[in-house]
C-alpha positions in Angstrom: -29.5 -4.3 -18.0 -29.7 -0.7 -18.8 -26.1 -0.2 -16.5 -24.2 -2.3 -19.0 -25.6 -1.2 -21.6 -23.9 2.0 -20.3 -21.2 0.6 -20.1 -21.0 -1.1 -23.8 -21.7 2.3 -25.2 -19.0 3.9 -23.3 -17.1 1.9 -24.5 -17.7 2.1 -28.4 -18.1 5.5 -28.4 -15.2 7.1 -25.9 -12.8 4.5 -26.3 -12.6 2.8 -29.4 -12.5 5.4 -32.3 -9.3 6.6 -30.4 -7.9 2.9 -29.8 -8.8 3.0 -34.1 -7.2 5.6 -34.1 -4.0 4.8 -33.3 -4.3 1.7 -34.8 -4.6 3.4 -37.8 -0.9 5.4 -38.0 0.4 3.2 -35.7 0.9 6.2 -33.1 -1.0 8.8 -30.8 -2.3 11.3 -33.2 -4.4 12.3 -30.3 -3.4 15.7 -27.9 -0.2 13.7 -25.6 -3.2 14.4 -22.0 -5.7 12.8 -23.6 -3.4 9.6 -23.3 -3.7 9.2 -19.9 -7.7 10.1 -19.8 -8.3 7.5 -22.4 -6.1 5.2 -20.7 -8.1 5.3 -17.9 -11.9 6.0 -20.0 -10.7 2.8 -21.5 -9.8 1.3 -18.3 -13.2 2.9 -15.9 -15.6 1.4 -18.7 -14.3 -2.0 -19.0 -13.9 -2.5 -15.6 -18.0 -1.1 -14.9 -19.2 -3.9 -17.7 -17.5 -6.8 -16.4 -18.5 -5.4 -12.3 -22.2 -5.0 -14.3 -21.6 -8.7 -15.7 -21.2 -9.2 -11.7 -24.5 -7.6 -10.7 -26.0 -8.8 -12.8 -25.0 -12.8 -11.8 -24.7 -12.4 -8.2 -29.1 -10.6 -9.0 -29.5 -13.8 -11.0 -27.8 -16.0 -8.4 -30.5 -14.6 -5.7 -33.1 -15.0 -7.6 -32.8 -18.9 -8.6 -31.8 -20.4 -5.4 -34.1 -18.1 -2.7 -36.9 -17.2 -5.5 -39.4 -16.7 -2.0 -37.4 -14.7 -0.5 -36.0 -12.8 -3.7 -38.2 -9.9 -3.3 -37.8 -8.9 0.4 -33.8 -9.4 -0.3 -33.5 -7.2 -4.3 -35.0 -4.0 -3.4 -35.0 -1.4 -5.9 -32.7 0.6 -3.4 -30.1 -1.9 -3.1 -30.3 -2.2 -6.5 -29.0 0.6 -7.5 -26.5 0.9 -4.3 -24.9 -2.1 -6.0 -25.4 -0.7 -9.9 -23.4 2.9 -7.9 -20.9 0.5 -6.0 -19.5 -0.9 -9.4 -19.7 2.8 -11.0 -18.0 3.9 -8.3 -15.2 1.4 -7.6 -14.7 1.8 -11.4 -14.2 4.8 -11.5 -11.8 4.8 -7.9 -9.1 1.8 -9.9 -9.2 3.6 -13.4 -8.5 7.3 -11.8 -6.8 7.3 -9.0 -3.8 5.9 -10.5 -3.3 9.2 -12.2 
């Protein structure tokens, strides 16, 4: 849940203010090289948010389908690995195309 909070917070603090300026002025008002960086952060934060929701859904599914084996399957290291994998996949999908 903290990872989902961080991805949504980054959307609100990093992605939305330039998007708001873009909508208000009808054009990109910041430096030109920031446009591709902003677009990458937009894709990364939104992808991380979606992937975090998928990880939370997987966690809840495992807890509901096998509650007795849940503690054996979902260790803190595995949970951290899933969160790191979601952020890594989101970063690769957004910054590699640049």
